C-alpha positions in Angstrom: 81.6 50.6 -133.0 83.6 50.8 -136.2 82.6 53.4 -138.8 83.5 54.1 -142.4 82.9 57.1 -144.7 81.0 56.4 -147.9 83.0 57.6 -151.0 79.8 58.4 -152.8 77.5 60.3 -150.3 80.3 61.2 -147.8 78.3 60.1 -144.8 80.0 58.3 -141.9 78.2 55.1 -141.3 78.6 51.8 -139.3 80.8 49.2 -141.1 77.8 46.8 -141.2 76.1 49.2 -143.7 78.9 48.5 -146.2 79.5 45.5 -148.3 82.9 43.7 -147.8 85.7 45.5 -149.7 83.4 48.3 -150.9 84.0 52.0 -150.3 80.4 52.9 -151.0 77.6 52.1 -148.5 74.9 49.5 -149.4 72.2 52.2 -150.0 74.4 54.1 -152.5 75.4 50.8 -154.3 71.7 49.8 -154.4 70.7 53.2 -155.8 73.5 53.0 -158.4 72.3 49.5 -159.5 68.7 50.6 -159.6 69.6 53.6 -161.8 71.8 51.4 -164.1 68.9 48.9 -164.5 66.5 51.7 -165.4 68.9 53.1 -168.0 69.7 49.7 -169.5 66.5 47.7 -168.9 66.1 46.2 -172.4 69.8 45.1 -172.7 69.7 43.6 -169.2 66.5 41.7 -170.0 67.9 40.5 -173.3 71.1 39.3 -171.6 69.2 37.4 -168.9 66.9 35.9 -171.5 69.8 34.7 -173.6 71.7 33.4 -170.5 68.7 31.5 -169.2 68.1 29.9 -172.5 71.8 28.9 -173.0 72.0 27.6 -169.4 68.6 26.0 -169.0 69.8 22.7 -167.7 72.4 24.1 -165.2 69.7 26.5 -163.8 67.2 23.7 -163.5 69.7 21.5 -161.7 70.8 24.3 -159.4 67.1 25.0 -158.5 66.4 21.3 -157.9 69.5 21.0 -155.7 68.7 24.2 -153.8 65.2 23.0 -153.2 66.3 19.6 -151.9 68.8 21.2 -149.5 66.3 23.9 -148.2 63.0 22.0 -148.4 61.9 22.6 -144.9 62.8 26.3 -144.8 61.0 26.8 -148.2 57.8 25.0 -147.1 57.9 26.9 -143.7 58.2 30.2 -145.6 55.4 29.3 -148.0 53.1 28.2 -145.1 53.8 31.4 -143.1 53.3 33.6 -146.2 50.0 31.9 -147.0 48.8 32.3 -143.5 49.7 36.0 -143.5 48.2 36.6 -146.9 45.2 34.2 -147.1 42.6 36.8 -148.1 44.7 38.4 -150.9 45.7 35.1 -152.3 42.1 33.9 -152.3 41.0 37.1 -154.0 43.6 36.8 -156.7 42.7 33.1 -157.3 39.0 33.9 -157.5 39.7 36.8 -159.9 41.9 34.7 -162.1 39.4 31.9 -162.2 36.6 34.3 -163.1 38.7 35.8 -165.9 39.9 32.4 -167.3 37.0 30.0 -166.7 36.8 28.7 -170.2 40.6 28.3 -170.6 40.8 26.4 -167.2 37.9 24.1 -168.0 39.2 23.4 -171.5 42.6 22.6 -170.0 41.1 20.3 -167.4 38.9 18.5 -169.9 41.8 18.0 -172.3 44.1 16.8 -169.5 41.5 14.4 -168.3 40.9 13.0 -171.7 44.6 12.5 -172.3 45.3 11.0 -168.9 42.0 9.0 -168.4 43.7 5.7 -167.7 46.2 7.1 -165.2 43.5 9.1 -163.3 41.2 6.0 -163.1 44.1 3.9 -161.9 44.9 6.4 -159.2 41.3 6.4 -158.1 41.2 2.6 -158.1 44.4 2.4 -156.1 43.3 5.1 -153.6 39.9 3.3 -153.1 41.6 0.0 -152.7 44.1 1.3 -150.1 41.5 3.3 -148.2 38.5 0.9 -148.2 37.9 1.2 -144.5 38.2 5.0 -144.3 35.8 5.4 -147.2 33.4 2.9 -145.7 33.5 4.8 -142.4 33.1 8.2 -144.1 30.0 7.0 -146.0 28.5 5.5 -142.9 29.1 8.7 -140.9 27.7 10.8 -143.8 24.6 8.7 -144.1 24.0 9.0 -140.3 24.5 12.8 -140.3 22.4 13.4 -143.4 19.6 10.9 -142.9 16.8 13.4 -143.6 18.4 14.9 -146.7 19.0 11.4 -148.1 15.4 10.4 -147.4 14.1 13.5 -149.1 16.4 13.0 -152.1 15.3 9.3 -152.5 11.6 10.3 -152.2 11.9 12.9 -155.0 14.0 10.5 -157.1 11.4 7.7 -156.9 8.6 10.1 -157.5 10.3 11.2 -160.7 10.9 7.6 -161.7 7.2 6.8 -161.1 6.2 9.8 -163.2 8.5 8.5 -166.0 7.0 5.0 -165.9 3.4 6.5 -165.9 4.3 8.6 -168.9 5.8 5.7 -170.8 2.7 3.6 -170.0 0.4 6.3 -171.3 2.4 6.6 -174.5 2.2 2.8 -175.0 -1.5 2.8 -174.2 -2.1 5.7 -176.7 -0.2 3.9 -179.4 -2.2 0.7 -178.8 -5.4 2.7 -178.9 -4.4 4.1 -182.3 -3.6 0.6 -183.6 -7.0 -0.7 -182.4 -8.9 2.1 -184.1 -7.3 1.3 -187.5 
């Protein structure tokens, strides 16, 4: 096994723990970079902000290209990460939603208003392309939820009957008032 002595800490380490053409080991280089970042945080952030702003299109193109070339690895990583961190992710999403309910619902309402036609067109297209699946789903749902549907209809028609009775009473009362005059 090849070894090398770090010029910074003086420890003899395996060559794999050094970057190519560096005399300092990776841990010393990392420590030096961390220290430099802490000492020059604001300047570094400003430089990055300026660079990102000036090179927006190149960065965007690079990211798009990288994503296209590594699509499978990225989605596999995301899937794996999600599986390993489901509970934490769910908790963060729940917390965010609770803290931003009004903002989210306002955004959704605004988006829906501005894109009403496109949304409706997508629904129409989906329904047209999936007629049989939708029909089968509805049939299955009605079969599995027969009693609930029956109860819902019973209550619905009772309410309708009450409304009709109420309207008839109002009409009769108004007719009685006219007859008395």
